[in-house]
C-alpha positions as CSV (number, residue, x, y, z in Angstrom):
1,X,7.4,-25.9,-2.2
2,X,7.0,-25.5,-5.8
3,X,2.4,-25.5,-4.8
4,X,3.0,-23.1,-2.0
5,X,4.9,-20.2,-3.5
6,X,2.1,-20.6,-6.2
7,X,-0.6,-20.6,-3.7
8,X,1.4,-17.5,-2.2
9,X,1.3,-16.2,-5.6
10,X,-1.9,-16.6,-6.2
11,X,-3.2,-14.5,-2.9
12,X,-0.7,-12.6,-3.2
13,X,-3.0,-11.7,-7.0
14,X,-6.4,-11.6,-4.9
15,X,-5.5,-9.5,-2.1
16,X,-3.8,-7.1,-4.2
17,X,-6.9,-7.0,-6.8
18,X,-9.5,-6.5,-4.3
19,X,-6.9,-3.4,-2.5
20,X,-6.9,-2.0,-6.3
21,X,-10.6,-2.4,-6.8
22,X,-11.7,-1.1,-3.8
23,X,-9.0,2.0,-4.2
24,X,-10.4,2.5,-7.6
25,X,-14.1,2.8,-5.7
26,X,-12.8,4.8,-3.2
27,X,-11.9,8.0,-5.7
28,X,-15.2,7.4,-7.1
29,X,-16.9,8.3,-4.1
30,X,-13.5,11.3,-3.2
31,X,-15.1,12.8,-6.8
32,X,-18.5,12.7,-5.4
33,X,-18.1,14.3,-2.4
34,X,-16.2,17.0,-4.3
35,X,-19.0,17.7,-7.2
36,X,-21.9,17.8,-4.0
37,X,-19.6,20.5,-2.2
38,X,-19.0,22.0,-4.9
39,X,-22.8,22.4,-5.5
40,X,-22.9,24.0,-1.6
41,X,-20.4,26.5,-1.7
42,X,-21.7,27.7,-6.0
43,X,-25.7,28.1,-4.0
44,X,-27.2,29.6,-0.9
45,X,-28.8,27.9,0.9
46,X,-28.6,24.8,-1.5
47,X,-30.8,22.0,-1.1
48,X,-30.3,18.6,-1.9
49,X,-32.5,17.2,-4.4
50,X,-32.3,12.9,-3.7
51,X,-30.8,11.1,-0.9
52,X,-30.1,8.6,-3.6
53,X,-27.2,11.4,-4.5
54,X,-25.5,10.1,-1.0
55,X,-23.0,7.5,-2.1
56,X,-22.6,6.2,2.0
57,X,-26.4,6.5,2.2
58,X,-28.0,5.3,-1.0
59,X,-28.5,1.7,0.3
60,X,-30.7,3.2,3.0
61,X,-32.6,5.5,0.6
62,X,-34.0,2.6,-1.7
63,X,-34.4,0.5,1.4
64,X,-36.9,2.7,2.9
65,X,-38.4,3.3,-0.3
66,X,-39.0,-0.4,-0.6
67,X,-40.3,-0.3,2.6
68,X,-42.4,2.5,2.9
69,X,-44.2,1.7,-1.0
70,X,-47.7,2.0,0.5
71,X,-47.3,5.0,2.5
72,X,-46.1,7.1,-0.5
73,X,-49.2,9.2,-1.3
74,X,-50.0,9.4,2.6
75,X,-46.6,11.2,2.8
76,X,-46.9,13.6,0.2
77,X,-50.2,15.1,1.8
78,X,-48.3,15.8,4.9
79,X,-47.6,19.2,6.4
80,X,-44.2,20.9,5.8
81,X,-43.6,21.1,9.5
82,X,-44.1,17.4,8.6
83,X,-41.9,17.2,5.6
84,X,-38.9,19.5,7.7
85,X,-38.6,17.1,10.6
86,X,-38.5,13.6,8.6
87,X,-35.8,15.9,6.8
88,X,-33.8,16.4,10.0
89,X,-34.8,12.6,10.6
90,X,-33.1,11.6,7.2
91,X,-30.1,14.2,8.4
92,X,-29.0,12.6,11.6
93,X,-29.7,8.4,9.5
94,X,-26.5,10.3,7.9
95,X,-24.7,11.4,10.7
96,X,-25.4,8.6,12.2
97,X,-24.0,6.2,9.2
98,X,-20.8,8.8,9.0
99,X,-20.0,6.9,11.9
100,X,-20.6,4.0,11.8
101,X,-18.1,3.9,8.3
102,X,-15.5,5.2,9.9
103,X,-15.8,2.6,12.8
104,X,-15.9,-0.1,9.5
105,X,-13.0,1.3,7.9
106,X,-10.5,1.7,11.1
107,X,-11.4,-2.4,11.4
108,X,-10.5,-2.5,7.5
109,X,-7.2,-0.9,7.9
110,X,-6.4,-2.4,11.4
111,X,-7.3,-6.1,9.2
112,X,-5.4,-5.4,6.0
113,X,-1.7,-3.7,8.4
114,X,-2.2,-7.4,9.8
115,X,-2.8,-9.7,7.2
116,X,-0.2,-8.0,5.1
117,X,2.3,-8.7,8.4
118,X,1.4,-12.3,8.3
119,X,2.4,-13.0,4.9
120,X,5.1,-11.2,5.2
121,X,6.4,-14.1,8.4
122,X,5.2,-16.3,5.6
123,X,7.4,-15.8,3.5
124,X,10.0,-18.7,3.6
125,X,13.8,-17.2,4.1
126,X,15.8,-19.1,1.0
127,X,19.7,-19.5,1.7
128,X,20.3,-16.9,-1.4
129,X,18.1,-14.5,0.4
130,X,19.7,-14.6,4.3
131,X,21.3,-11.5,5.4
132,X,25.2,-11.3,4.6
133,X,27.1,-10.6,7.0
134,X,28.8,-7.0,6.5
135,X,32.5,-6.2,4.8
136,X,35.0,-5.4,6.7
137,X,37.1,-2.5,6.1
138,X,40.2,-1.4,7.2
139,X,41.1,1.9,7.4
140,X,45.0,3.3,8.3
141,X,45.8,7.0,9.0
142,X,50.1,6.9,9.7
143,X,49.9,9.8,12.2
144,X,45.9,9.2,13.6
145,X,45.5,13.1,12.5
146,X,42.1,12.1,10.4
147,X,40.2,10.6,13.5
148,X,37.4,12.9,13.0
149,X,37.3,11.8,9.8
150,X,37.3,8.0,10.8
151,X,34.1,8.9,12.8
152,X,32.3,10.5,10.6
153,X,32.9,7.2,8.2
154,X,32.3,5.3,10.2
155,X,28.8,6.8,10.8
156,X,28.2,7.3,7.1
157,X,28.9,3.8,6.4
158,X,27.8,1.6,9.5
159,X,24.3,-0.1,7.5
160,X,27.2,-1.1,4.5
161,X,30.8,-2.1,6.3
162,X,32.2,-3.0,9.2
163,X,35.1,-0.3,9.6
164,X,38.6,-1.3,11.7
165,X,41.4,1.0,12.4
166,X,44.4,-0.5,11.5
167,X,47.0,0.9,14.2
168,X,50.6,-1.5,12.9
169,X,51.2,-2.6,9.7
170,X,51.4,-6.2,11.3
171,X,47.3,-6.3,11.6
172,X,46.9,-5.6,8.3
173,X,44.6,-8.1,6.6
174,X,45.5,-8.7,2.9
175,X,42.2,-10.1,2.0
176,X,40.1,-7.6,3.4
177,X,39.9,-3.9,1.0
178,X,42.5,-1.4,3.2
179,X,42.0,2.5,2.9
180,X,45.1,4.5,3.2
181,X,44.2,7.8,4.3
182,X,45.8,10.6,3.1
183,X,45.7,14.5,3.8
184,X,45.7,16.4,1.6
185,X,47.8,19.6,2.6
186,X,49.8,21.2,0.2
187,X,51.4,19.7,-2.9
188,X,49.6,16.1,-3.6
189,X,52.3,13.8,-4.4
190,X,54.0,14.6,-1.4
191,X,51.3,14.0,0.8
192,X,51.0,10.6,-1.4
193,X,54.3,9.5,-0.8
194,X,54.1,10.6,2.8
195,X,50.7,7.9,3.5
196,X,52.0,5.0,1.7
197,X,55.8,5.7,2.8
198,X,56.3,2.4,5.3
199,X,54.5,-0.3,2.7
200,X,56.4,-2.0,1.0
201,X,54.2,-3.7,-1.0
202,X,50.4,-2.9,-2.0
203,X,50.0,-4.7,-4.8
204,X,50.3,-7.5,-2.6
205,X,46.9,-5.2,-1.1
206,X,43.5,-4.8,-2.3
207,X,44.1,-0.5,-1.3
208,X,43.2,2.5,-2.5
209,X,44.3,6.0,-0.9
210,X,41.5,8.3,0.5
211,X,43.1,12.0,-0.8
212,X,41.0,13.8,2.3
213,X,40.0,17.5,1.2
214,X,39.3,19.6,4.9
215,X,38.3,22.4,2.4
216,X,34.9,24.1,2.1
217,X,33.0,22.9,-1.1
218,X,34.1,26.6,-3.4
219,X,38.2,26.3,-2.8
220,X,38.1,22.0,-4.0
221,X,40.1,21.7,-7.2
222,X,38.2,20.5,-10.4
223,X,40.7,18.2,-11.9
224,X,40.7,14.8,-9.6
225,X,43.9,13.6,-8.0
226,X,44.2,10.2,-10.3
227,X,43.9,12.8,-13.1
228,X,47.4,14.9,-10.9
229,X,49.8,11.6,-10.5
230,X,48.3,9.4,-14.0
231,X,52.1,10.0,-14.8
232,X,53.2,8.9,-11.8
233,X,54.0,4.6,-12.2
234,X,53.2,3.5,-8.5
235,X,49.7,4.7,-8.4
236,X,48.3,3.7,-11.7
237,X,46.9,0.4,-10.5
238,X,45.4,2.2,-7.0
239,X,42.7,3.6,-6.7
240,X,42.6,7.1,-5.5
241,X,39.3,8.5,-3.8
242,X,38.8,12.3,-3.7
243,X,36.7,13.5,-0.3
244,X,36.0,16.6,1.0
245,X,35.5,17.2,4.7
246,X,35.7,20.0,7.8
247,X,35.2,20.1,11.0
248,X,32.1,21.7,11.2
249,X,30.4,20.4,7.6
250,X,31.5,16.6,8.7
251,X,31.2,14.6,5.4
252,X,29.4,16.6,3.4
253,X,27.4,16.8,-0.1
254,X,29.1,18.0,-2.3
255,X,29.4,16.7,-5.9
256,X,33.4,15.4,-4.7
257,X,31.5,13.2,-1.7
258,X,28.7,12.2,-4.1
259,X,31.2,10.6,-6.6
260,X,32.9,9.9,-3.2
261,X,30.1,7.6,-1.7
262,X,29.7,5.2,-5.1
263,X,33.2,5.0,-5.9
264,X,33.7,3.9,-2.2
265,X,31.4,1.5,-2.1
266,X,32.4,0.1,-5.7
267,X,35.9,-0.4,-4.5
268,X,34.7,-2.2,-1.6
269,X,32.6,-4.6,-3.5
270,X,35.6,-5.0,-6.0
271,X,34.1,-2.6,-8.7
272,X,36.3,0.5,-9.0
273,X,38.3,1.1,-11.7
274,X,41.1,2.7,-11.0
275,X,41.5,4.7,-14.3
276,X,39.2,7.7,-12.7
């Protein structure tokens, strides 16, 4: 197995170096083309001084020069009409070589994409890298008024968690994270008390209270719910997470929700601090 990984590492490095060198060469060609374009834009009736200045036809030019060394003197004595005809033939040859180059680049792109796909499939999946099953998160809404929030929340986190709506307290699994929804209607303290009123012992649960503020961003409270009830002993060891939600904007982007997303994820992964 070690030999296999060493061989894969060598293949990765070889392909990486090859593509990097090719990329650098392409950058040089592009710079050369830009320089030639500047000449075309800056001179009226621009005439190409030497075919060797064109990267795509340099090999063609030198090969042609070698083949016709013996006839060079005679070519210099040809008429202007003959020279113009030769230039036209060169231009046609350049156009053909460009088309051929485009086809070869297309084939190269396909080959590299296929190679990368093949290399990716060859990577073995070790047990510690296998896809872990998603964590199940329970949501409890005492009156069921937050159905739209639960739907929006589920859609937001469906790739990270499995959301389970709890209908009865007896259905709660104490081994799984539980989010108790609390709608902030008027005064925070009574709203929190109402949300957890049916629970006899929250200490036995991995629970957090999600305080839903049904307001637009400009009307959101500046102080966190945790700070507002910091003097209440029964909420000292509980996570209180503020979220902003409206029927029109749903779980919209704002500073409160950015913080909420992080804290919700940390809570589920058991990394959340109850002191915020």
